[in-house]
C-alpha positions in Angstrom: -13.9 53.2 20.8 -10.4 53.2 22.3 -11.9 53.4 25.8 -14.1 50.3 25.3 -12.8 47.4 27.3 -11.9 44.3 25.2 -12.0 42.0 28.2 -14.6 40.9 30.8 -13.4 40.7 34.4 -9.9 40.3 35.7 -7.8 37.4 37.1 -5.0 38.4 39.5 -1.6 36.9 39.5 -1.5 33.7 41.6 -5.3 33.7 41.9 -6.8 30.3 42.1 -9.1 29.6 39.2 -10.4 26.2 40.2 -9.5 23.3 42.4 -9.2 19.7 41.3 -12.5 17.8 41.8 -14.7 21.0 41.7 -17.6 21.1 39.2 -16.7 23.5 36.3 -19.2 26.3 36.2 -19.7 28.8 33.4 -17.4 31.4 35.0 -14.7 28.7 35.6 -15.0 27.6 32.0 -14.6 31.1 30.6 -11.4 31.6 32.7 -10.0 28.3 31.6 -10.6 28.9 27.9 -9.0 32.4 28.3 -6.0 30.8 30.0 -5.7 28.3 27.2 -5.9 31.0 24.5 -3.4 33.2 26.2 -1.0 30.5 27.3 1.7 31.7 24.9 2.0 35.0 26.8 2.5 33.5 30.3 5.9 34.3 31.9 7.3 31.8 34.3 10.1 32.0 36.9 10.1 35.8 37.0 10.6 36.3 33.3 13.7 34.1 33.1 12.0 31.8 30.6 9.1 32.9 28.3 6.9 30.3 26.7 6.0 31.9 23.4 4.0 30.6 20.4 7.4 29.9 18.8 8.5 27.9 21.7 5.4 25.6 21.4 6.0 25.2 17.7 9.6 24.3 18.4 8.4 21.6 20.8 6.0 20.2 18.2 8.9 20.3 15.7 11.2 18.4 18.0 8.7 15.7 18.8 7.8 15.4 15.1 11.4 15.0 14.1 11.9 12.3 16.7 8.9 10.3 15.5 9.8 10.7 11.8 13.4 9.7 12.4 12.3 6.6 14.2 9.9 5.9 11.2 12.7 6.4 8.6 15.1 4.2 10.7 12.4 1.5 10.7 12.0 1.6 6.9 15.8 1.7 6.3 16.3 -1.3 8.5 13.4 -3.5 7.4 12.2 -2.2 4.1 15.2 -1.0 2.1 13.2 -1.3 -1.1 11.0 1.5 0.0 13.7 3.6 1.6 15.8 3.8 -1.6 12.8 4.4 -3.8 12.2 8.1 -3.7 8.7 7.9 -5.2 7.5 5.4 -2.6 9.2 7.2 0.3 7.8 10.5 -0.8 4.3 9.1 -1.0 4.5 7.8 2.6 5.8 11.0 4.1 3.6 13.4 2.1 0.6 11.2 3.0 1.4 11.5 6.7 1.8 15.3 6.5 -1.4 15.8 4.5 -3.4 13.7 6.9 -2.1 15.5 10.0 -2.7 18.9 8.5 -6.2 17.9 7.5 -6.8 16.6 11.1 -5.4 19.8 12.6 -7.5 21.9 10.3 -10.7 20.1 11.2 -9.8 20.5 14.9 -9.2 24.3 14.5 -12.5 24.7 12.7 -14.3 22.9 15.5 -12.7 25.0 18.3 -13.1 28.3 16.5 -16.7 27.8 15.4 -17.8 25.6 18.3 -19.1 23.3 15.6 -21.1 20.4 17.0 -19.1 17.5 15.6 -16.6 15.0 17.0 -13.1 14.4 15.8 -14.1 10.7 15.6 -15.3 11.6 12.2 -11.7 11.6 10.9 -11.2 8.3 9.0 -7.8 7.2 10.4 -8.2 3.8 8.7 -8.0 5.1 5.1 -4.3 5.7 4.8 -3.1 2.4 6.4 -5.4 0.5 4.1 -4.0 2.2 1.1 -0.5 1.5 2.2 -1.2 -2.1 2.9 -2.5 -2.5 -0.7 0.7 -1.0 -2.1 3.5 -1.9 0.2 2.2 -4.7 2.5 1.0 -5.2 6.1 4.3 -4.6 7.9 4.7 -0.9 6.8 1.0 -0.3 7.1 1.0 -1.1 10.9 4.0 1.1 11.6 2.7 4.0 9.5 -0.7 3.9 11.3 1.0 4.0 14.7 3.1 7.0 13.6 0.0 8.9 12.4 -1.9 8.3 15.6 1.1 9.3 17.8 1.6 12.6 15.9 -2.2 13.4 15.6 -2.8 12.9 19.4 -0.3 15.5 20.5 -0.9 17.9 17.6 -4.5 17.9 18.9 -4.5 16.8 22.6 -7.3 14.3 22.8 -6.2 11.9 25.5 -5.2 8.3 25.7 -8.7 6.9 25.0 -8.9 8.5 21.6 -5.4 7.2 20.7 -6.3 3.7 22.0 -9.5 3.5 19.9 -7.7 4.6 16.7 -4.8 2.2 17.2 -7.1 -0.8 17.8 -9.5 0.0 14.9 -6.5 0.7 12.6 -5.0 -2.7 13.3 -8.3 -4.4 12.8 -8.8 -2.6 9.4 -5.3 -3.6 8.2 -5.9 -7.3 9.1 -9.4 -7.3 7.5 -8.0 -5.8 4.3 -5.4 -8.5 3.9 -7.5 -10.4 1.4 -10.0 -7.7 0.3 -10.0 -7.4 -3.5 -13.7 -6.7 -4.2 -16.3 -4.0 -3.4 -18.7 -6.5 -1.7 -16.0 -7.6 0.7 -14.9 -4.0 1.3 -18.4 -3.2 2.5 -18.4 -6.1 4.9 -15.0 -5.0 6.2 -16.2 -1.4 6.7 -19.2 -2.7 8.7 -16.8 -4.7 10.9 -14.7 -1.6 11.4 -17.8 0.3 12.5 -18.6 -2.4 15.1 -15.1 -2.3 16.5 -15.2 1.5 16.7 -18.5 1.3 18.7 -17.2 -1.4 21.0 -13.9 0.5 21.6 -15.7 3.8 22.2 -18.1 2.1 24.7 -15.3 0.4 26.5 -13.3 3.6 27.0 -16.4 5.5 28.0 -17.3 2.9 30.6 -13.8 3.0 32.1 -13.9 6.8 32.4 -17.5 7.4 33.4 -18.7 4.0 34.7 -22.1 4.6 33.1 -23.7 4.1 29.7 -25.6 7.3 30.2 -22.3 9.1 29.4 -22.3 7.6 25.9 -22.9 10.4 23.4 -25.2 9.3 20.5 -23.8 12.2 18.4 -20.4 10.5 18.5 -21.9 7.3 17.3 -23.4 9.2 14.4 -20.0 10.7 13.5 -18.6 7.2 13.6 -21.1 6.3 10.9 -19.8 9.2 8.8 -16.2 8.0 9.5 -17.0 4.6 8.1 -18.7 6.1 5.1 -15.5 8.1 4.4 -13.5 4.9 4.8 -15.3 3.5 1.8 -13.5 6.2 -0.3 -10.4 4.1 0.1 -11.3 1.9 -2.8 -11.5 4.6 -5.4 -8.5 6.4 -3.9 -6.3 3.3 -4.4 -7.2 3.5 -8.1 -6.3 7.2 -8.3 -2.9 6.7 -6.5 -2.1 3.8 -8.8 -2.4 6.1 -11.8 -0.6 9.1 -10.2 2.3 7.3 -8.6 2.5 4.2 -10.8 2.0 1.8 -8.0 0.2 -1.6 -8.3 -2.2 -2.6 -5.6 -3.4 -6.1 -4.7 -6.8 -5.0 -6.0 -5.3 -4.4 -9.4 -3.4 -7.7 -9.3 -6.7 -9.5 -8.5 -8.4 -7.9 -11.5 -5.5 -9.0 -13.7 -5.7 -12.6 -12.4 -9.2 -13.1 -13.8 -9.1 -15.6 -16.6 -11.8 -13.6 -18.6 -9.3 -10.8 -18.9 -9.0 -9.9 -22.6 -5.3 -10.7 -23.0 -5.7 -14.1 -21.2 -8.7 -14.9 -23.4 -6.7 -14.1 -26.5 -3.9 -16.3 -25.2 -6.3 -19.3 -24.7 -7.7 -18.9 -28.2 -4.5 -18.3 -30.2 -2.1 -20.4 -28.1 -4.1 -22.9 -25.9 -1.0 -24.9 -25.1 0.8 -21.9 -23.8 -2.3 -20.8 -21.9 -2.4 -24.1 -20.0 1.3 -24.0 -19.5 0.9 -20.5 -18.0 -1.8 -21.7 -15.6 0.5 -24.5 -14.4 3.4 -22.1 -13.9 1.0 -19.7 -12.0 0.0 -22.5 -9.7 3.6 -23.5 -9.0 4.7 -19.9 -8.5 1.9 -19.0 -6.1 2.6 -22.1 -4.0 6.3 -21.4 -3.9 5.9 -17.7 -3.1 3.5 -18.6 -0.2 6.1 -21.0 1.2 8.9 -18.4 1.3 6.9 -15.4 2.3 7.0 -13.7 -1.1 4.0 -11.9 -2.7 2.0 -14.9 -3.9 -0.5 -12.9 -5.8 2.1 -11.0 -7.7 4.0 -14.2 -8.6 0.7 -15.7 -9.8 -0.2 -12.8 -12.0 3.3 -12.5 -13.4 3.3 -16.1 -14.4 -0.1 -15.8 -16.1 1.3 -13.1 -18.4 4.9 -14.2 -18.8 4.3 -15.9 -22.2 1.7 -13.6 -23.9 4.3 -12.9 -26.6 3.7 -16.4 -28.0 0.3 -15.2 -29.4 2.2 -13.5 -32.2 3.5 -16.8 -33.7 1.9 -19.6 -31.6 2.7 -22.4 -34.0 6.4 -22.1 -33.6 6.2 -23.3 -29.9 5.9 -27.0 -29.3 3.1 -26.8 -26.8 0.8 -25.3 -29.5 1.7 -27.8 -32.3 -1.2 -30.1 -32.8 0.4 -32.1 -35.6 3.8 -33.7 -36.2 4.7 -30.8 -38.6 7.2 -28.5 -37.0 7.8 -25.2 -38.9 11.3 -25.0 -37.4 12.3 -28.1 -39.6 12.5 -25.8 -42.6 14.4 -22.9 -40.9 18.0 -22.2 -40.2 18.8 -22.7 -36.5 19.7 -19.0 -36.0 16.4 -17.9 -37.4 14.5 -20.5 -35.3 16.4 -19.1 -32.2 15.4 -15.6 -33.2 11.7 -16.5 -33.4 11.8 -18.3 -30.0 13.6 -15.3 -28.4 11.2 -12.8 -30.0 8.3 -14.0 -27.8 9.9 -12.0 -25.0 10.1 -8.7 -27.0 6.7 -9.4 -28.5 5.3 -9.9 -25.1 6.7 -6.7 -23.8 5.3 -4.8 -26.8 1.8 -6.3 -26.2 1.9 -5.6 -22.5 2.8 -2.0 -23.0 0.1 -1.5 -25.6 -2.5 -3.0 -23.3 -1.3 -0.9 -20.4 -0.1 -3.7 -18.1 1.8 -2.4 -15.0 5.6 -2.2 -15.3 6.0 -4.7 -12.5 4.1 -7.3 -14.6 6.1 -6.5 -17.7 9.3 -7.3 -15.7 8.1 -11.0 -15.5 8.0 -11.1 -19.3 11.4 -9.5 -19.6 13.2 -11.7 -17.0 11.6 -15.2 -17.2 14.4 -16.5 -19.4 17.1 -14.2 -18.0 20.2 -14.4 -20.2 19.9 -18.1 -20.9 20.3 -19.7 -24.4 17.9 -21.4 -26.7 19.9 -24.5 -25.9 18.3 -26.9 -28.3 18.9 -24.8 -31.4 22.4 -23.8 -30.2 23.6 -27.3 -29.8 22.1 -28.3 -33.2 23.9 -25.3 -34.7 27.3 -26.3 -33.1 27.0 -29.8 -34.6 26.8 -28.3 -38.1 29.2 -25.4 -37.3 31.9 -26.6 -34.9 33.6 -23.2 -35.0 30.4 -21.2 -34.6 30.9 -20.3 -30.9 31.3 -16.6 -32.0 27.6 -16.6 -32.9 26.6 -17.8 -29.4 25.0 -14.4 -28.5 22.5 -14.9 -31.4 21.1 -17.8 -29.3 21.0 -15.9 -26.0 18.1 -14.0 -24.5 18.8 -10.3 -23.8 17.6 -10.6 -20.1 18.0 -9.1 -17.6 18.2 -11.7 -14.8 15.3 -11.8 -12.3 15.7 -9.2 -9.6 13.2 -10.2 -7.0 11.9 -13.3 -5.2 8.8 -13.3 -7.4 10.5 -13.0 -10.8 13.0 -15.7 -9.8 10.2 -18.0 -8.7 8.5 -17.6 -12.1 11.7 -18.3 -14.0 12.2 -21.5 -12.0 8.6 -22.6 -12.2 8.6 -22.0 -16.0 11.7 -24.2 -16.4 10.4 -26.9 -14.2 7.0 -27.1 -15.8 8.5 -27.2 -19.3 11.0 -29.8 -18.4 8.3 -32.0 -16.9 6.8 -32.6 -20.3 10.0 -34.1 -21.6 9.9 -36.9 -18.9 8.5 -40.2 -19.9 7.6 -41.0 -16.3 
């Protein structure tokens, strides 16, 4: 057995394997594949420098570090909220690594088994669509670009493959800007498939100048690619639960007026319900004007007063008669009841499993302001009662984002408008 040759043929040093422009025959192909597989053992410049497997890995590592440092610098400069949130930053980086390892694994399986499938089967659009739903369009664009750059040198596929993936990824992110429902997602996926086909045809015509060079098998793998892209929708739901994120799809679901909590609000506190709708409209418009998350502001406004369902009759917008229950209560107790709609709302929201980002609207929509009406009434009867001022003040905290601040302002404006005669 030791005398059995493990190789077929021999290539001498400095022997020409093939010239540029020559048709690659079977013998040429075997030599080229052998050269590729043994590239790590080639010595250059008379053994002064040896390109080893570790040297190639170091090269990959250097390029990866450069790209990731540029990525982190971008996030630190433009998206500090993500950069200083370990959970969000870890999600992005881990997602990139997992995607690249999966892509490399599929490529290795293809090369080792000579499997008859194309790497166009890899759904490059999935991760940027997920990111857009969680963190917005800006970071989704840049993340997609980083993934394509890293993927196309980890598995050398040429400029045409990178170009197709970049173009299709940008189209997918734009299409997904307002996609909240399954039906629209199917339409978007169909458009993604059409763009894939057109981009693939375009690059093939540029290279080969003939439609005869178009491989129908690649088209079939693109169909599989788009089918895998449909998995984005359920994946978003899974990541929401695992990482505690809130997607636009989830916000759209919460904005439906037939949601159980909103139906309960409309039945128990109809005045508060209509007030919340008005605040939601104002908040959505204001957020759109300043470039904030309009959908988030709208949903936060819809739920900001759900605590009033506990004792709806103590709030003026729900009083249908001239009888006011506060007339028979001490001012401190009345203030306590008014303030309790915040703590009651937080308790209801947690019980119903509302996202923490929505609960923040309930907690902050009065900030640390006072129940001014009852406080001034109390001071008239107790001129030296300033020491009890904290009993009339909401616990807060103050709004911490554009959206929560907008809802606080809209809430005050809408409420104040009812006190105007004209």
